[in-house]
Each structure stands twice: as structure tokens, then as C-alpha cells.
C-alpha positions as CSV (number, residue, x, y, z in Angstrom):
1,M,97.4,-83.9,111.5
2,L,97.3,-83.4,107.8
3,D,95.3,-86.6,107.5
4,L,92.4,-84.6,108.8
5,A,93.0,-81.6,106.5
6,E,89.6,-81.4,104.8
7,E,87.6,-81.6,108.0
8,L,89.8,-79.3,110.0
9,D,90.0,-76.8,107.2
10,H,86.2,-76.7,107.2
11,W,86.3,-76.2,111.0
12,I,88.7,-73.2,110.7
13,R,86.6,-71.6,108.0
14,E,83.6,-71.9,110.2
15,G,85.5,-70.2,113.0
16,R,85.5,-73.2,115.3
17,E,87.9,-73.5,118.2
18,F,89.4,-77.0,118.7
19,A,92.3,-79.0,120.1
20,V,94.2,-81.5,118.0
21,A,96.2,-84.5,119.3
22,T,99.0,-85.8,117.0
23,V,101.1,-88.9,117.3
24,V,104.7,-87.5,117.3
25,A,106.7,-90.6,118.3
26,V,106.2,-94.3,118.0
27,A,108.2,-97.1,119.6
28,G,107.5,-100.8,119.0
29,S,104.1,-101.9,117.8
30,A,101.4,-99.2,117.6
31,P,98.0,-99.0,115.9
32,R,98.7,-95.8,114.0
33,G,101.8,-94.1,112.8
34,L,103.6,-90.7,113.0
35,G,101.2,-87.8,112.2
36,A,98.0,-89.6,113.0
37,A,95.6,-87.2,114.7
38,L,92.4,-86.8,116.6
39,A,90.6,-83.4,117.0
40,V,87.9,-82.2,119.5
41,D,86.0,-78.9,119.1
42,R,84.3,-76.8,121.8
43,E,81.1,-78.7,121.4
44,G,82.7,-82.1,122.0
45,T,82.6,-83.2,118.3
46,V,85.4,-85.7,117.6
47,I,87.1,-86.7,114.4
48,G,90.1,-88.9,113.7
49,S,92.0,-91.4,115.8
50,V,95.5,-91.7,117.4
51,S,95.3,-95.3,118.5
52,G,92.4,-97.1,117.0
53,G,90.5,-96.9,120.3
54,C,93.1,-97.9,123.0
55,V,93.6,-94.4,124.5
56,E,91.0,-92.3,122.7
57,G,89.1,-91.5,125.9
58,A,92.1,-90.2,127.7
59,V,93.2,-88.1,124.7
60,Y,89.7,-86.7,124.3
61,E,89.9,-85.4,127.9
62,L,93.3,-84.0,127.3
63,C,92.0,-82.1,124.3
64,R,89.2,-80.7,126.4
65,Q,91.6,-79.6,129.0
66,A,93.9,-77.9,126.4
67,L,91.0,-75.9,125.2
68,E,90.4,-74.6,128.7
69,T,94.0,-73.9,129.6
70,G,95.3,-72.8,126.2
71,E,98.5,-74.8,126.7
72,S,100.0,-77.6,124.6
73,V,101.0,-80.8,126.4
74,L,103.0,-83.9,125.5
75,E,101.7,-87.2,126.8
76,R,103.1,-90.7,126.6
77,F,101.0,-93.9,126.4
78,G,102.3,-97.4,126.6
79,Y,101.5,-100.8,128.1
80,S,101.9,-100.9,131.9
81,D,103.1,-104.2,133.5
82,E,102.4,-102.7,136.9
83,D,98.8,-101.9,136.2
84,A,97.0,-103.9,133.5
85,F,94.0,-101.6,133.8
86,A,96.0,-98.4,133.2
87,V,95.2,-96.4,130.1
88,G,97.7,-97.7,127.5
89,L,98.2,-99.6,124.2
90,T,97.2,-103.3,124.2
91,C,99.6,-104.0,121.4
92,G,102.6,-103.5,123.6
93,G,104.1,-100.4,121.9
94,T,104.5,-96.8,123.0
95,I,103.3,-93.6,121.5
96,E,103.8,-89.9,122.4
97,V,101.0,-87.6,121.6
98,L,101.1,-83.8,121.4
99,I,97.9,-82.0,122.3
100,T,97.7,-78.5,120.9
101,P,94.8,-76.0,121.3
102,V,93.8,-74.2,118.1
103,A,91.8,-71.4,119.6
104,A,91.3,-67.9,118.1
105,P,94.3,-66.4,119.9
106,A,96.6,-69.5,119.6
107,P,100.0,-68.5,118.2
108,A,100.1,-71.4,115.8
109,R,96.6,-71.0,114.4
110,T,97.6,-69.0,111.3
111,A,100.3,-71.4,110.2
112,L,98.0,-74.4,111.0
113,A,95.2,-72.8,109.0
114,T,97.4,-72.3,106.0
115,A,98.8,-75.8,106.2
116,L,95.4,-77.4,106.4
117,S,94.0,-75.3,103.5
118,A,97.0,-76.3,101.4
119,A,96.6,-80.0,102.2
120,A,92.8,-79.9,101.7
121,H,93.3,-78.4,98.2
122,G,96.2,-80.5,97.1
123,R,98.9,-77.8,97.3
124,P,102.4,-79.0,98.4
125,A,103.5,-77.7,101.8
126,A,105.2,-78.8,105.0
127,L,104.2,-78.0,108.5
128,A,107.0,-78.1,111.2
129,R,105.9,-78.0,114.9
130,V,107.8,-78.1,118.1
131,V,106.8,-81.4,119.7
132,R,109.5,-81.6,122.4
133,G,111.4,-78.8,124.1
134,P,110.8,-75.8,126.3
135,A,107.2,-75.5,127.4
136,E,106.8,-72.0,126.0
137,L,107.7,-73.3,122.5
138,L,105.6,-76.5,122.5
139,G,103.1,-76.5,119.7
140,H,104.5,-73.5,117.8
141,A,104.5,-74.0,114.1
142,V,105.9,-72.8,110.8
143,L,104.5,-73.6,107.3
144,V,107.0,-74.0,104.5
145,R,106.2,-73.9,100.7
146,P,108.3,-75.4,97.9
147,D,109.6,-72.0,96.9
148,G,111.0,-71.5,100.5
149,T,108.4,-68.9,101.6
150,H,106.9,-69.6,105.0
151,E,104.4,-68.5,107.6
152,G,104.3,-68.6,111.3
153,G,107.3,-69.1,113.6
154,L,108.8,-70.7,116.6
155,G,108.2,-68.1,119.3
156,G,110.2,-65.2,117.7
157,H,113.5,-67.1,117.6
158,R,115.0,-66.2,114.2
159,D,117.7,-68.8,114.3
160,L,115.2,-71.5,115.2
161,D,112.9,-70.3,112.4
162,R,115.7,-70.4,109.8
163,T,116.7,-74.0,110.8
164,A,113.1,-75.2,110.9
165,V,112.4,-73.7,107.5
166,A,115.5,-75.4,106.0
167,E,114.7,-78.8,107.6
168,A,111.1,-78.7,106.6
169,G,112.0,-77.7,103.1
170,A,114.3,-80.7,102.8
171,L,111.7,-83.1,104.0
172,L,109.1,-81.5,101.7
173,E,111.3,-81.9,98.7
174,A,111.7,-85.6,99.6
175,G,108.0,-86.0,100.2
176,R,108.6,-87.3,103.7
177,T,107.1,-86.9,107.1
178,G,109.5,-87.2,110.1
179,T,111.1,-85.7,113.1
180,V,114.2,-83.6,113.3
181,D,116.3,-82.9,116.4
182,I,118.0,-79.4,116.7
183,A,119.6,-77.4,119.4
184,E,117.9,-74.5,121.2
185,D,120.2,-72.0,119.6
186,G,119.0,-73.1,116.2
187,S,122.1,-75.2,115.2
188,R,121.6,-78.6,113.6
189,C,123.3,-80.4,116.4
190,P,120.9,-82.7,118.3
191,G,119.8,-80.7,121.3
192,G,116.7,-79.8,123.3
193,I,114.1,-79.4,120.6
194,T,112.4,-81.9,118.3
195,L,110.4,-80.8,115.3
196,L,107.7,-82.9,113.7
197,V,107.6,-82.1,110.0
198,E,104.5,-83.2,108.1
199,S,104.8,-83.0,104.3
200,N,101.9,-82.9,101.9
201,V,102.7,-83.5,98.3
202,P,100.6,-84.4,95.3
203,P,100.3,-88.2,94.6
204,P,102.9,-89.6,92.2
205,R,101.9,-90.0,88.6
206,M,102.6,-93.2,86.6
207,I,103.5,-92.8,82.9
208,V,103.6,-96.0,80.9
209,F,105.5,-96.1,77.6
210,G,105.2,-98.8,75.0
211,R,103.2,-100.0,72.0
212,W,100.0,-101.8,72.5
213,T,99.2,-104.8,70.3
214,S,96.2,-107.0,70.3
215,R,96.5,-110.4,72.0
216,P,97.8,-113.0,69.6
217,R,95.5,-115.7,68.6
218,W,96.9,-119.0,69.5
219,P,96.2,-122.0,67.3
220,G,93.9,-124.6,68.6
221,P,94.9,-128.2,69.1
222,A,96.0,-129.9,65.9
223,S,93.2,-131.6,64.1
224,S,93.4,-135.3,63.3
225,S,91.4,-137.5,61.0
226,A,90.8,-141.2,61.1
227,T,90.0,-143.5,58.3
228,T,87.4,-146.0,59.0
């Protein structure tokens, strides 16, 4: 989702309500990778892409529905051998897409707004969201900064928040985006909850050391003289 940070930060500052669809799992060949996003506002304006066109129409409708229901949903799209005309990926892979409404009363709006603002202005931060787990936690988010401070939470579960902050901080330090499986009690054992952690870090700098010298002048071909 952070790939749309500048546009979505602008939408939030304007007070727009929207739903955002994010690729949270990829298997096999897929047009776009983990974290790719598409967003739709109340007026039907669309930005971004989750599949390069394969399933955009279906995802658009799911975003519109999420704005009406106020609920996050997880959908899976893949090639169907049984029905070649079913909505799916023509490249043969599979993706899972989380659709989250970002309306005014949405519990994740504050954390999402801070994460988008940080990414839009080049400040390092990580956004951890529940992308698989109990329905009441789906889409909940926590923002983590490099100093360990955070905003938002995973539905008031302190142990889950503590683990999510620690895992997001580790991925932020490594500059990576990825998924983390944890248990519902907040332990690090793989369990019933999957977090997608999107890290935003400044681009790396390259520093070159050495001494510059001008290009040497190579002698031309040896001259020869002939006596006539």
C-alpha cells in the first residue's frame, strides 16, 4: 500500500473516504508483488493496481462493497481450470488480496494516515496489518518508528500489539517488507494470525572513494619512413 503513499496521503488530508486493496500473498507467477495496492474512493476514483489488469474489475467492486459495509475482506484470485472465463490471473499464479475500508470511523485510519504521511515525506516507518486471522481483527494496523514508538493497535490486545511492534521493528531495521505468522495469544509461534509488514526506508546512498586521474594518452601507431 505504501507504493501509493503520496496519492493516499493527499486523499486523507482532503478528508476522502476510500478502500484500499493490497496484495498480501503471492504463489507462483503473478503480475505484481507483495504490497502492491489499488484504492477506490467514494466517488469511484481509482489509483494503483494489484494485477496489471487481470482482476482489477472484481477488486474495484470489492472496494466499493467494503466502503458500504465497513468490513475488511480477504479474497483469493487464481487461474481456474474448471472455468476459463472465471475472474483470475492469466499468468497461472495465485494472489490473495486484503480489501480494507479507510472511512472516517475506521479503527485503522489513524495508523494508516501516519504511515502514509511518513512514506510520502521520506520518513522511515513500518506498517503492520492483520491480513489473516479472526474477522474482528482483519485490517487492524499498527505503525512502528525506528525508535520503537508506535501508533494504532490490533484491537486492544496488548500481547498482540507488543509482538507486532517487535516484528515490524525488526523488518524495518532490515528494510524489508514481508509477512509474519504469530499465535492469537501474541506468542511468536506460528498460529492463527498473519501480519503483513510494509517497511519504508530512505533509498541507500552510494559513496565512492578513490583518486581521479585523467585518461592516459595512448601513443599512436609507430611512424615509419621509406627511402625512395
